[in-house]
TILUM-858568 format. One record per residue: residue number from 0; residue in one letter; x, y, z of N, C-alpha, C in turn. Coordinates in pm, 1 decimal, padded with zeros to 6 digits. Layout:
BEGIN
NUM; A; X; Y; Z; X; Y; Z; X; Y; Z $
...
//
This chain:
BEGIN
0; X; -09703.6; 10964.3; -10407.4; -09806.3; 10969.8; -10305.0; -09752.2; 10910.9; -10175.2 $
1; X; -09774.4; 10979.6; -10068.3; -09723.3; 10937.1; -09938.0; -09808.4; 10823.4; -09880.9 $
2; X; -09740.7; 10731.1; -09815.3; -09812.2; 10618.7; -09754.6; -09894.6; 10664.9; -09635.4 $
3; X; -09998.6; 10588.5; -09607.9; -10082.9; 10612.5; -09491.3; -10048.8; 10504.9; -09389.0 $
4; X; -10032.3; 10545.6; -09264.2; -09994.2; 10454.5; -09156.8; -10108.7; 10444.3; -09056.7 $
5; X; -10144.1; 10320.8; -09023.3; -10249.1; 10293.9; -08925.4; -10182.1; 10260.4; -08792.6 $
6; X; -10196.1; 10349.0; -08694.9; -10142.0; 10328.1; -08561.2; -10249.1; 10258.5; -08478.2 $
7; X; -10209.1; 10156.3; -08401.0; -10306.3; 10068.8; -08335.7; -10278.6; 10055.8; -08186.5 $
8; X; -10387.4; 10067.0; -08107.8; -10383.9; 10045.6; -07962.9; -10477.4; 09929.2; -07932.0 $
9; X; -10423.8; 09820.1; -07878.5; -10503.0; 09701.4; -07846.7; -10563.2; 09711.9; -07707.3 $
10; X; -10688.0; 09668.0; -07695.2; -10757.8; 09662.3; -07566.7; -10803.2; 09518.1; -07544.6 $
11; X; -10782.1; 09467.2; -07425.0; -10818.2; 09328.9; -07393.7; -10904.3; 09325.1; -07268.3 $
12; X; -10990.1; 09224.6; -07259.9; -11071.0; 09203.7; -07140.4; -11218.5; 09226.2; -07165.4 $
13; X; -11294.2; 09214.9; -07058.7; -11439.6; 09223.5; -07070.2; -11488.3; 09362.6; -07111.4 $
14; X; -11410.5; 09464.9; -07087.3; -11449.3; 09602.0; -07121.9; -11371.1; 09655.6; -07242.0 $
15; X; -11313.3; 09566.0; -07321.5; -11227.0; 09607.5; -07432.4; -11299.4; 09698.5; -07531.4 $
16; X; -11421.5; 09663.8; -07567.4; -11495.5; 09743.2; -07666.1; -11518.7; 09885.9; -07616.2 $
17; X; -11567.3; 09900.8; -07494.9; -11591.7; 10033.8; -07440.0; -11464.7; 10114.5; -07423.3 $
18; X; -11358.5; 10047.5; -07382.0; -11230.7; 10115.8; -07365.3; -11177.9; 10164.3; -07500.0 $
19; X; -11188.9; 10080.9; -07603.4; -11142.6; 10119.9; -07736.9; -11224.0; 10238.5; -07788.9 $
20; X; -11355.4; 10235.5; -07769.2; -11439.3; 10346.8; -07814.2; -11401.6; 10476.5; -07742.7 $
21; X; -11376.7; 10468.4; -07614.0; -11335.7; 10586.6; -07537.4; -11198.7; 10637.5; -07583.6 $
22; X; -11107.0; 10546.0; -07608.4; -10972.8; 10583.6; -07653.1; -10979.3; 10654.1; -07789.1 $
23; X; -11066.1; 10606.2; -07878.0; -11079.5; 10667.8; -08010.4; -11123.2; 10813.8; -07999.0 $
24; X; -11206.7; 10844.5; -07901.4; -11248.7; 10983.9; -07878.6; -11126.5; 11070.8; -07849.1 $
25; X; -11038.0; 11020.5; -07763.3; -10918.1; 11096.9; -07728.1; -10820.5; 11106.4; -07845.2 $
26; X; -10815.2; 11005.6; -07930.2; -10730.0; 11013.3; -08049.2; -10777.7; 11125.7; -08141.3 $
27; X; -10908.5; 11136.8; -08160.3; -10963.8; 11244.4; -08243.2; -10931.8; 11380.3; -08182.0 $
28; X; -10947.5; 11391.4; -08050.8; -10917.4; 11517.1; -07981.9; -10769.9; 11554.1; -07997.4 $
29; X; -10681.4; 11455.9; -07988.5; -10539.0; 11481.5; -08006.3; -10512.0; 11537.7; -08146.0 $
30; X; -10570.9; 11474.9; -08247.0; -10551.3; 11522.2; -08384.5; -10594.0; 11666.1; -08402.3 $
31; X; -10707.6; 11702.5; -08345.0; -10756.4; 11840.2; -08354.6; -10666.0; 11935.9; -08277.9 $
32; X; -10629.1; 11897.4; -08156.9; -10548.3; 11985.1; -08071.6; -10409.1; 12009.1; -08129.3 $
33; X; -10349.1; 11904.3; -08186.6; -10211.5; 11914.4; -08236.7; -10204.9; 11943.2; -08386.7 $
34; X; -10318.7; 11965.8; -08449.0; -10327.5; 11994.9; -08593.1; -10261.6; 11886.7; -08678.3 $
35; X; -10285.7; 11762.0; -08640.7; -10237.7; 11648.0; -08718.7; -10347.4; 11611.1; -08817.7 $
36; X; -10309.9; 11587.6; -08942.6; -10406.5; 11548.9; -09044.3; -10445.0; 11402.2; -09022.0 $
37; X; -10553.7; 11380.5; -08950.5; -10601.2; 11244.8; -08921.3; -10689.2; 11200.5; -09037.4 $
38; X; -10647.2; 11094.6; -09105.1; -10718.9; 11045.0; -09222.1; -10829.8; 10948.5; -09184.3 $
39; X; -10824.5; 10896.2; -09064.6; -10926.6; 10804.5; -09016.3; -10900.8; 10771.5; -08871.3 $
40; X; -11008.8; 10742.7; -08801.1; -10996.5; 10711.8; -08659.4; -11118.8; 10630.0; -08622.6 $
41; X; -11100.0; 10526.2; -08540.8; -11214.3; 10446.0; -08502.2; -11175.2; 10325.1; -08421.1 $
42; X; -11263.1; 10224.3; -08423.3; -11241.4; 10102.0; -08347.2; -11273.6; 09980.7; -08433.0 $
43; X; -11220.2; 09867.1; -08393.0; -11252.1; 09738.4; -08454.1; -11264.2; 09636.8; -08341.5 $
44; X; -11364.4; 09550.4; -08350.7; -11381.3; 09442.9; -08254.3; -11328.2; 09314.4; -08317.9 $
45; X; -11222.5; 09257.8; -08259.8; -11162.1; 09137.5; -08314.9; -11224.2; 09011.7; -08255.3 $
46; X; -11244.2; 09011.6; -08125.8; -11314.9; 08904.3; -08056.1; -11395.7; 08969.4; -07945.0 $
47; X; -11464.8; 08889.1; -07869.2; -11543.5; 08942.3; -07757.6; -11454.0; 09006.9; -07652.1 $
48; X; -11329.4; 08962.0; -07644.3; -11236.8; 09009.9; -07541.7; -11119.4; 09090.0; -07599.1 $
49; X; -11125.2; 09126.5; -07727.9; -11014.5; 09199.8; -07790.2; -11070.5; 09299.3; -07890.9 $
50; X; -11051.8; 09426.2; -07860.7; -11089.2; 09534.9; -07951.6; -10968.2; 09624.5; -07969.0 $
51; X; -10973.1; 09708.9; -08069.8; -10862.9; 09802.2; -08089.5; -10915.7; 09938.2; -08128.7 $
52; X; -10836.7; 10038.1; -08096.3; -10859.6; 10174.7; -08142.2; -10748.9; 10204.6; -08242.3 $
53; X; -10781.9; 10280.2; -08346.1; -10679.8; 10311.0; -08446.4; -10690.6; 10454.8; -08493.1 $
54; X; -10579.0; 10501.3; -08546.2; -10569.5; 10634.6; -08606.0; -10485.8; 10619.5; -08732.0 $
55; X; -10533.5; 10672.5; -08843.4; -10458.9; 10668.0; -08968.6; -10404.6; 10807.3; -08996.0 $
56; X; -10272.9; 10813.8; -09018.0; -10206.0; 10941.5; -09044.3; -10114.4; 10926.3; -09164.9 $
57; X; -10072.2; 11037.2; -09219.1; -09973.0; 11035.0; -09326.5; -09838.6; 10993.8; -09267.7 $
58; X; -09757.6; 10931.2; -09348.6; -09628.4; 10880.6; -09300.8; -09542.5; 10991.9; -09240.6 $
59; X; -09551.6; 11113.2; -09293.5; -09469.3; 11223.5; -09242.7; -09504.6; 11260.5; -09098.0 $
60; X; -09627.3; 11230.0; -09055.1; -09671.4; 11260.6; -08918.5; -09655.1; 11143.2; -08822.9 $
61; X; -09621.9; 11026.9; -08874.1; -09621.2; 10905.4; -08794.2; -09525.1; 10911.7; -08675.8 $
62; X; -09404.4; 10959.2; -08693.6; -09305.1; 10962.1; -08585.9; -09352.8; 11052.7; -08471.9 $
63; X; -09405.0; 11169.4; -08505.0; -09453.7; 11262.8; -08403.2; -09566.3; 11200.5; -08322.1 $
64; X; -09663.5; 11141.6; -08390.3; -09777.3; 11080.5; -08321.5; -09731.8; 10958.5; -08241.9 $
65; X; -09645.8; 10877.3; -08301.6; -09595.6; 10757.6; -08232.1; -09526.1; 10794.3; -08101.8 $
66; X; -09439.9; 10893.5; -08106.1; -09365.7; 10932.8; -07985.9; -09456.9; 10993.2; -07879.0 $
67; X; -09560.9; 11062.4; -07920.7; -09651.0; 11126.7; -07824.7; -09751.4; 11028.3; -07764.8 $
68; X; -09802.6; 10935.3; -07846.1; -09914.3; 10851.1; -07802.4; -09879.1; 10703.8; -07781.3 $
69; X; -09763.7; 10661.5; -07825.8; -09709.6; 10528.9; -07801.7; -09805.0; 10412.3; -07833.0 $
70; X; -09843.2; 10396.0; -07959.9; -09928.2; 10282.4; -07996.6; -09852.6; 10151.0; -07979.8 $
71; X; -09926.9; 10040.0; -07966.6; -09863.0; 09909.7; -07953.8; -09803.9; 09862.1; -08085.9 $
72; X; -09867.4; 09900.6; -08195.7; -09818.4; 09855.3; -08326.2; -09869.7; 09947.5; -08434.4 $
73; X; -09821.0; 09924.5; -08556.8; -09862.0; 10003.7; -08672.0; -09851.4; 09918.4; -08796.7 $
74; X; -09925.2; 09960.3; -08898.9; -09918.6; 09890.9; -09027.7; -09949.9; 09992.3; -09137.2 $
75; X; -09909.8; 09959.1; -09257.8; -09942.1; 10046.2; -09370.7; -10090.7; 10028.3; -09400.4 $
76; X; -10163.3; 10139.5; -09407.5; -10307.2; 10135.4; -09435.5; -10328.9; 10128.3; -09586.0 $
77; X; -10432.0; 10058.6; -09623.5; -10464.6; 10046.3; -09766.4; -10569.1; 10145.7; -09806.7 $
//
């Protein structure tokens, strides 16, 4: 079974939550437009001033998505 990779974009500041929510919309659109099998996409609020947008993809698609969208970090999704 192939690993799932969670690509992460961090947002900081007073508008972090709204920015992360908006970014997640574009991540979903990218997956549809480029026919990438997106296993999950959304946001997480870490603090009042730090939110993130994420996209979960299969490991085989990770390099393509990483090079196109340049996330700040990634981790293996559970």
